[in-house]
N, C-alpha and C positions, 0 to 999 in steps of 0.2 A: 504494500500500500504506500501511497505517496508520503503519508505522515511518518513512515519509518525511515525515510531518506532525507526529506527536506524539513528544515526547521519551521516551526509554526509561524515564525516572524520573517520568513524568507522574502516576503514582498511588502513588509511594513513600510509605509510612506509612499508606496506606489499607487497610481490610479489607473484602473483598467476599464476599457470599454469593451463590452462583449455584444456582438450582434446576434440576432436570432436567439435571444436569451430568455424569451418568455416560456419556452418549453424545451424538453429534450436535452441534447448535448450542450446547447448554449446555456441553459439554466444550470446544468451540472458544472460547467466550466466556471461560471460566475461564482457559484458556491465554493468551489475549490480555491479560487484566487482569494476570495474573502476570508476563507479559513486560514490562509497563509499570510494574512495581514494587509492585503490590498483593499483600498476603497474601490468598489465596483460600480460601474454605470451599466445597467442592463438596457439594451435597445432592441426593439421589435415593433411590429405593427399593432399588436393586441394589448391595449392599455390595461385591461382588467387582469390578464394573465401576468403582465409585468408587475402590477401592484402586488399580486399574490407572491411572486417570486422574490420581490424586494422584502416583503414582510417576513418571509421565511428566513432570509439571510440575516435580517436585523434581529429576529427572535433568537437566532443562533449566536448572536454576539458580534456580527459583522457590520460593516458600513456599506450601504448601498443606496443608489439612486436609480431612477428610471427615466428614459426618454423615448418618445414614440418616434420611430424612424422606419421609413420604407426605402430599402436599398435600390429599388427600381426608379425612384424619383430623385433626380439630382438636387432639387431644391430641398426636399425632405432630408437628404443626407447632409447637406451643408448646414441646415438649421439644427438638425439633431446632434451633429458633432460639436457645433458651437455651444449648444445647450449643455452637452455632456461636460465639455471643458469648463464651462462657467459654473456648473453645479459642484464640481469636485476640485476646481482650481487649476487643473491642467490634465493632460493625458500622457501617461508613460507607456501604456501597454494597450494594444488592440488585439483582440481575438476575433478574427474575421470569419464568422461561423455561419451566417445566414445562407440558407440553400433550400432548393426545392428540386423535385424530379417529376417526370411524367413517364410512366411505364407504358410504352406503345411501340409497335413495329415502326421503323423509320418510314416505310411507305405510307403508313396511315397517320403519321404525325402531322398536325396542322401547323401552319405558319405561326399562329398565336401560341401554341404549345411550345414550339421550338424557341420562340423569342422569350417566353416567360422563364424557361429554364436557363438559357444562356444569359439573359439580362440579369437574373438574380445571382447566379453562381459565378459569373465572370465579370460582366460589366458592373454590377452592383458592388462586388467585392473590390474592384478597382476604385470605384467612386469613394468608398469608405476609406480604403487605405490611403488614397491621395489626400482626402480631407483631413484625416488624422495626422498624416505626415506633415502637412502644412502647419498644423498647430505645433508640432514638435520642432520644426525648423524655425518657426517664428520665435518660439520660447528658447531656442538654442539649448535644449535639454537632451536631445537624442531620444531614443525610445526603442520599443520592441513591437514588431508586428508578427503575430502567429496566425497563419492562414490555415483554415481547416479544409483540406482537400479530400482525397479519397483514393483508395487503391485502384478505383476505376479510372483514375487519371494516369495510372501506370500500365494497366492491362485493360482489355475490353471484355464486354459481355453483351448479351442480347437485350433488346427492347428499351435501352436507355441511351440512345445515341447522343441526344442533346446533353445529357448529364456527363457522359464520358468526354465529349468534346470540350465542355466548359471546364471540367476538373483538370483535364490535361493542359488546357490553356492557363489555368490558375497556377499550376505548378511552374510553368515557364515564366509566368508573370512574377511569381515570387522571386525567382532567380534574377530577373531583369531589375526589379525594384531593389533587391539587395545590392546589386552592383551599383545602381545609381545613387542610392541613399546612404551607402556606407560613409561617404564623406560628411554626412550630417550626423553621424553617430546613431543611425537607425539600423537596427538589425531586422531582417525579414527572413522568416523561415516558414516551413509548412509541416503539418502533420497529415499523413495519409492513413486514415483509419480503415481497417477492414470492416467486416460486418459486426456492428456493435448493437446490442439489444437495447431498444428504447420502447416507449409506449407505442410509437408509431409503427414499428415493424415487428413487435413481439409475436403477433398472431401469425404473420407469414413465416418467421423463423422457426416457429413451432409446428408448422405444417409439414406434410410429406415432402414438399419441395425444399423446405429449410432443412429437414433431416437429411436429404440427399446432399445438400450443399455442405453441411458441416463435416461430412465424411471426406471432403477434399481439403479440409484445413488440417495441417500437420498436428496442431495441438488438440484437434478433435473437439473444439468448442467455439462458440461465438464469443466475442468480446463483451465486456461490461464497461459502462462509462468510466469506472475507476481505473480501468486498464490504460486509459489515456492520460491519467494524472501525471505520471512521471515525465512523459514527453512534454506536456504542457508546462509544468513547473521548471523543467530544465531550460526550455526556450524562453520562458518569460522572466526568469530570474538571472542574477549574476552568475549562476552556475554555468550558463551558456553564453557568457559574454564574448567568446571568440568564435561563436557559431553564427554564420549568416549565409543565406543562399542554399540552405540544406533542407532536405525532406526526411523526416523520420517516419518510417512505415511501421504501423502498429496493427498487425493483422494475424498474429498467431502462425506466421509462416505461409499464409494463404497464397501470396504472390509467387512463392517459390515452387508451388505445386499446381499452378493455375493451368487447367486443361479445359 
């Protein structure tokens, strides 16, 4: 577990913005960062879910704020990032997590479906990274950006062509931004999770199709959100201060045996 490796105050004094933070992995990431001392700003479209997530973090002794932000809307991104920086005083860490997918054969995918997936997972991620990086450059503080990609950016599968294209681009984007922004003291890295159990996919992963899939994972299990904590804390903290432009794959060895 992350708590066995990283001190509980590893991120004390840091401010982290987490997108897609109202539910799922984003909400988990926000809780992990708060538990290790960071003040977290949770960003997403659903205000009610954000309020619940913030309340949970505060009840656990953490410091948290919420901003409503839609990564597909440039004006919303700019306003949300500025509001986040104002609420917490500055931004030191971005966890660029917002994402969606559409499961459909490429021949049947509509233009709107394609655009929604690519605009959220790639264009939106760039918008947020750029807006946050500008605040870091203006403040001359440097910072950390952790992009949440996917093993499907490294390998391919069926029925999610838009998601694969966006996540592959996201990985190359991470490298490009790391190269450009190192001069500003900004580190940019990515985490490529394998199949992680969340409320959104729990039913599918427990289905016969999921049971067949898990047999192709060398560790013979799906991941849990906590399995990502070590990579997140390494990249977000000073423990990873000489790491930039890298991708950490957390998949139980799945990409090694991908067939």
